[in-house]
VOPAGU-2260 file (C-alpha; in pm, 1 decimal, decimal comma):
REM VOPAGU-2260
SITE   aa  ch    i         X         Y         Z
SITE  UNK   A    0   -1949,3    1851,1   -2616,7
SITE  UNK   A    1   -1927,9    1464,6   -2583,1
SITE  UNK   A    2   -2041,0    1252,7   -2266,6
SITE  UNK   A    3   -1734,7    1230,3   -2129,9
SITE  UNK   A    4   -1607,4    1606,0   -2185,6
SITE  UNK   A    5   -1916,6    1668,2   -1994,3
SITE  UNK   A    6   -1903,7    1439,7   -1701,8
SITE  UNK   A    7   -1519,4    1519,0   -1736,6
SITE  UNK   A    8   -1607,0    1913,3   -1629,4
SITE  UNK   A    9   -1856,8    1794,2   -1383,5
SITE  UNK   A   10   -1676,4    1575,7   -1206,2
SITE  UNK   A   11   -1325,7    1817,1   -1169,9
SITE  UNK   A   12   -1406,9    1880,0    -801,1
SITE  UNK   A   13   -1409,9    1531,5    -683,8
SITE  UNK   A   14   -1094,8    1468,4    -917,8
SITE  UNK   A   15    -914,0    1734,6    -705,4
SITE  UNK   A   16   -1009,6    1560,3    -402,4
SITE  UNK   A   17    -959,8    1226,9    -519,9
SITE  UNK   A   18    -606,1    1213,7    -692,4
SITE  UNK   A   19    -426,4    1416,1    -370,5
SITE  UNK   A   20    -669,8    1181,6    -133,6
SITE  UNK   A   21    -569,9     882,5    -316,6
SITE  UNK   A   22    -192,4     943,2    -261,3
SITE  UNK   A   23    -255,5     993,4      83,7
SITE  UNK   A   24    -394,6     633,1     102,6
SITE  UNK   A   25    -124,2     532,9     -98,4
SITE  UNK   A   26     136,6     656,0     105,6
SITE  UNK   A   27       6,9     537,6     416,4
SITE  UNK   A   28     -49,5     178,3     239,8
SITE  UNK   A   29     303,1     162,2     155,1
SITE  UNK   A   30     391,4     224,6     505,7
SITE  UNK   A   31     271,6    -160,6     524,0
SITE  UNK   A   32     552,4    -293,3     373,3
SITE  UNK   A   33     317,4    -406,5      82,9
SITE  UNK   A   34     419,3    -405,2    -280,0
SITE  UNK   A   35     280,0     -50,8    -450,5
SITE  UNK   A   36      32,9    -217,9    -701,2
SITE  UNK   A   37    -153,3    -349,5    -398,7
SITE  UNK   A   38    -261,1      40,5    -359,4
SITE  UNK   A   39    -402,0      -2,9    -719,0
SITE  UNK   A   40    -558,0    -301,5    -685,5
SITE  UNK   A   41    -738,4    -177,8    -394,6
SITE  UNK   A   42    -850,3     121,5    -577,3
SITE  UNK   A   43   -1007,5    -101,0    -835,9
SITE  UNK   A   44   -1125,3    -380,6    -679,0
SITE  UNK   A   45   -1219,2    -201,6    -336,1
SITE  UNK   A   46   -1312,4     164,4    -415,5
SITE  UNK   A   47   -1402,9     283,2     -78,5
SITE  UNK   A   48   -1207,0     601,4      39,3
SITE  UNK   A   49   -1308,1     541,8     406,9
SITE  UNK   A   50   -1293,6     178,2     391,8
SITE  UNK   A   51    -954,4     192,3     234,6
SITE  UNK   A   52    -816,6     421,3     506,4
SITE  UNK   A   53    -968,8     234,8     782,3
SITE  UNK   A   54    -817,1    -106,7     636,3
SITE  UNK   A   55    -480,1      49,2     654,9
SITE  UNK   A   56    -547,6      69,8    1047,9
SITE  UNK   A   57    -697,2    -237,3    1064,0
SITE  UNK   A   58    -411,6    -449,2     862,6
SITE  UNK   A   59    -135,8    -228,5    1069,8
SITE  UNK   A   60    -321,6    -402,5    1408,1
SITE  UNK   A   61    -315,9    -709,4    1240,7
SITE  UNK   A   62    -702,7    -769,9    1221,9
SITE  UNK   A   63    -855,8   -1141,0    1114,6
SITE  UNK   A   64   -1047,5   -1138,4     754,5
SITE  UNK   A   65   -1424,8   -1167,0     953,5
SITE  UNK   A   66   -1316,2    -814,0    1165,5
SITE  UNK   A   67   -1208,7    -646,6     839,9
SITE  UNK   A   68   -1535,7    -766,0     667,6
SITE  UNK   A   69   -1742,9    -659,0     967,1
SITE  UNK   A   70   -1595,2    -364,6    1023,9
SITE  UNK   A   71   -1619,1    -259,0     640,7
SITE  UNK   A   72   -1953,9    -377,7     586,8
SITE  UNK   A   73   -2097,4    -153,7     903,0
SITE  UNK   A   74   -1873,4     133,7     752,2
SITE  UNK   A   75   -2021,9      95,8     383,3
SITE  UNK   A   76   -2413,7       7,3     516,5
SITE  UNK   A   77   -2475,7     404,8     486,8
SITE  UNK   A   78   -2479,5     318,7      53,6
SITE  UNK   A   79   -2773,5     110,6     147,5
SITE  UNK   A   80   -2931,5     459,9     181,1
SITE  UNK   A   81   -2811,8     605,4    -118,0
SITE  UNK   A   82   -2858,3     361,2    -311,9
SITE  UNK   A   83   -3251,1     314,5    -265,7
SITE  UNK   A   84   -3299,3     702,3    -369,0
SITE  UNK   A   85   -3116,4     601,3    -683,5
SITE  UNK   A   86   -3363,9     306,5    -791,4
SITE  UNK   A   87   -3543,2     551,1   -1066,2
SITE  UNK   A   88   -3241,8     705,8   -1216,9
SITE  UNK   A   89   -3064,7     394,5   -1200,6
SITE  UNK   A   90   -3282,7     243,2   -1498,9
SITE  UNK   A   91   -3064,1      40,2   -1718,0
SITE  UNK   A   92   -2974,8    -344,5   -1632,9
SITE  UNK   A   93   -2691,3    -551,0   -1678,0
SITE  UNK   A   94   -2328,6    -506,1   -1628,0
SITE  UNK   A   95   -2348,8    -137,7   -1677,5
SITE  UNK   A   96   -2597,8    -134,0   -1380,4
SITE  UNK   A   97   -2387,9    -333,9   -1188,7
SITE  UNK   A   98   -2041,7     -99,2   -1197,1
SITE  UNK   A   99   -2259,4     206,0   -1132,7
SITE  UNK   A  100   -2400,6      16,2    -801,9
SITE  UNK   A  101   -2000,8     -81,3    -710,5
SITE  UNK   A  102   -1905,1     242,5    -846,6
SITE  UNK   A  103   -2113,2     473,9    -605,8
SITE  UNK   A  104   -1947,2     642,3    -360,8
SITE  UNK   A  105   -2056,2     970,2    -133,1
SITE  UNK   A  106   -1893,2    1177,6    -390,7
SITE  UNK   A  107   -2046,6    1001,4    -703,6
SITE  UNK   A  108   -2392,7    1006,8    -517,5
SITE  UNK   A  109   -2358,7    1427,8    -434,2
SITE  UNK   A  110   -2239,5    1455,5    -824,8
SITE  UNK   A  111   -2586,3    1268,6    -940,1
SITE  UNK   A  112   -2769,3    1426,1    -745,0
SITE  UNK   A  113   -2677,3    1786,6    -750,2
SITE  UNK   A  114   -2622,2    1807,2   -1094,4
SITE  UNK   A  115   -2878,9    1820,7   -1401,3
SITE  UNK   A  116   -2816,0    1607,6   -1679,7
SITE  UNK   A  117   -2714,3    1739,2   -1977,9
SITE  UNK   A  118   -3005,9    1731,5   -2269,0
SITE  UNK   A  119   -2780,3    1577,3   -2527,6
SITE  UNK   A  120   -2646,7    1253,9   -2297,3
SITE  UNK   A  121   -2897,5     977,4   -2198,9
SITE  UNK   A  122   -2912,9     926,7   -1819,9
SITE  UNK   A  123   -2757,1     593,5   -1780,0
SITE  UNK   A  124   -2415,3     723,9   -2037,2
SITE  UNK   A  125   -2400,3     963,5   -1798,3
SITE  UNK   A  126   -2412,3     844,3   -1492,2
SITE  UNK   A  127   -2151,8     582,3   -1658,1
SITE  UNK   A  128   -1899,1     814,9   -1712,1
SITE  UNK   A  129   -1942,8    1015,6   -1403,2
SITE  UNK   A  130   -1859,5     703,9   -1238,6
SITE  UNK   A  131   -1574,8     539,6   -1411,9
SITE  UNK   A  132   -1397,3     884,4   -1410,4
SITE  UNK   A  133   -1450,8     940,2   -1060,3
SITE  UNK   A  134   -1289,5     565,4   -1001,2
SITE  UNK   A  135   -1003,2     691,5   -1230,8
SITE  UNK   A  136    -908,5     938,1   -1019,6
SITE  UNK   A  137    -900,7     717,8    -752,8
SITE  UNK   A  138    -708,5     481,5    -848,4
SITE  UNK   A  139    -453,7     710,5   -1019,1
SITE  UNK   A  140    -418,6     870,9    -704,1
SITE  UNK   A  141    -359,5     524,0    -518,2
SITE  UNK   A  142     -77,3     453,9    -739,2
SITE  UNK   A  143      90,6     782,7    -727,2
SITE  UNK   A  144      78,6     759,5    -373,9
SITE  UNK   A  145     223,6     424,3    -341,3
SITE  UNK   A  146     507,7     500,1    -543,7
SITE  UNK   A  147     592,2     826,0    -375,3
SITE  UNK   A  148     609,3     614,5     -88,1
SITE  UNK   A  149     803,2     393,0    -197,9
SITE  UNK   A  150    1061,5     619,3    -355,6
SITE  UNK   A  151    1032,7     878,2     -65,3
SITE  UNK   A  152    1033,3     858,7     261,7
SITE  UNK   A  153     784,4    1084,9     365,8
SITE  UNK   A  154     591,5    1192,2     693,6
SITE  UNK   A  155     235,1    1064,5     636,7
SITE  UNK   A  156      73,3    1205,6     958,9
SITE  UNK   A  157    -229,4    1404,4     910,7
SITE  UNK   A  158    -277,2    1284,8     596,0
SITE  UNK   A  159    -601,4    1138,3     638,3
SITE  UNK   A  160    -767,3    1498,1     685,9
SITE  UNK   A  161    -782,5    1496,7     290,4
SITE  UNK   A  162   -1144,0    1284,3     351,2
SITE  UNK   A  163   -1253,3    1527,4     581,7
SITE  UNK   A  164   -1171,6    1829,8     309,2
SITE  UNK   A  165   -1338,3    1669,1      17,7
SITE  UNK   A  166   -1675,9    1636,3     244,3
SITE  UNK   A  167   -1619,1    1981,0     319,2
SITE  UNK   A  168   -1661,7    2077,6     -44,9
SITE  UNK   A  169   -1901,9    1866,6    -120,8
SITE  UNK   A  170   -2119,5    2004,4     185,9
SITE  UNK   A  171   -2082,4    2354,9      18,5
SITE  UNK   A  172   -2219,9    2242,9    -340,9
SITE  UNK   A  173   -2522,6    2120,6    -216,5
SITE  UNK   A  174   -2581,3    2423,8      -9,0
SITE  UNK   A  175   -2518,1    2623,4    -317,8
SITE  UNK   A  176   -2779,2    2369,4    -490,0
SITE  UNK   A  177   -3052,5    2337,1    -228,6
SITE  UNK   A  178   -3037,8    2656,5     -21,5
SITE  UNK   A  179   -3236,1    2487,6     217,1
SITE  UNK   A  180   -3088,3    2492,1     568,4
SITE  UNK   A  181   -3347,9    2223,4     754,9
SITE  UNK   A  182   -3178,9    1938,3     601,8
SITE  UNK   A  183   -2830,1    2065,8     717,5
SITE  UNK   A  184   -2900,0    2151,4    1025,5
SITE  UNK   A  185   -3134,7    1809,2    1127,5
SITE  UNK   A  186   -2803,2    1645,8     996,5
SITE  UNK   A  187   -2562,5    1816,4    1220,9
SITE  UNK   A  188   -2809,4    1744,9    1521,3
SITE  UNK   A  189   -2835,4    1399,9    1418,8
SITE  UNK   A  190   -2451,1    1335,3    1377,3
SITE  UNK   A  191   -2341,0    1506,1    1714,4
SITE  UNK   A  192   -2635,2    1318,4    1882,3
SITE  UNK   A  193   -2547,4     988,2    1726,0
SITE  UNK   A  194   -2163,2    1097,6    1778,1
SITE  UNK   A  195   -2236,2    1130,7    2158,9
SITE  UNK   A  196   -2437,2     811,0    2207,3
SITE  UNK   A  197   -2314,7     541,8    1938,6
SITE  UNK   A  198   -1909,9     664,1    1879,9
SITE  UNK   A  199   -1820,8     336,9    1707,5
SITE  UNK   A  200   -2157,4     339,5    1476,1
SITE  UNK   A  201   -2182,6     691,3    1440,5
SITE  UNK   A  202   -2267,0     734,0    1064,2
SITE  UNK   A  203   -2458,5     467,3    1012,3
SITE  UNK   A  204   -2677,8     601,1    1325,0
SITE  UNK   A  205   -2673,0     948,2    1201,9
SITE  UNK   A  206   -2756,8     878,2     864,6
SITE  UNK   A  207   -3037,9     625,1     968,0
SITE  UNK   A  208   -3189,2     881,4    1251,3
SITE  UNK   A  209   -3190,2    1199,4     977,1
SITE  UNK   A  210   -3321,7     982,6     691,7
SITE  UNK   A  211   -3608,5     853,5     909,4
SITE  UNK   A  212   -3694,4    1175,3    1003,2
SITE  UNK   A  213   -3718,6    1349,3     668,3
SITE  UNK   A  214   -3945,6    1068,2     573,2
SITE  UNK   A  215   -4154,0    1137,4     888,4
SITE  UNK   A  216   -4140,8    1559,1     766,2
SITE  UNK   A  217   -4242,5    1501,5     416,0
SITE  UNK   A  218   -4619,4    1438,2     446,4
SITE  UNK   A  219   -4632,6    1788,7     667,4
SITE  UNK   A  220   -4433,1    1932,1     347,6
SITE  UNK   A  221   -4720,3    1801,7     100,9
SITE  UNK   A  222   -4961,9    1935,4     307,4
SITE  UNK   A  223   -4809,1    2268,1     298,5
SITE  UNK   A  224   -4764,2    2254,1     -33,3
């Protein structure tokens, strides 16, 4: 099987999440009154599901450019932790590496870390195919949603729950792979604690705290091993 075929099979769960989720974004974005192709451009140039959904609310509230930039940076800063853990995997250089960095999403990270690279595929080419396919799913969803939102008057309330549903699917996949309860329990405790104490920066604080505690626990695991 070719690299594209292998990556397509591995990324099918993301496709079934990204297309309807992108459609939800496209419909919500169309409610703002922008031309439909702006949703497509956001999928191509921004490619950040949570940030794009946040942008809908910010644009609806007529937020300034600085406010949009700071909010997006704060929300997507969690990718710093993802990127650090992939330094050894992203060994390619040039445009290919830049695109892999740009295209890194929560779901792409889950696939890269949760699925083995097939023996007949070069690692960097496989990661590139995964990333490109995932973005294509998202762009298609954004475009379809914007077009439907332009043609049909729909009630878009509750559509943002699609993002939560996709994260739950990826959580189940990670559990099936690891079968180790500690990281999940730790993440839950850190998430609830951050939600109670740092509501606006809950995601960033919970990820940072979880990573820190896992790093501190590693020497203990090595001594036990």
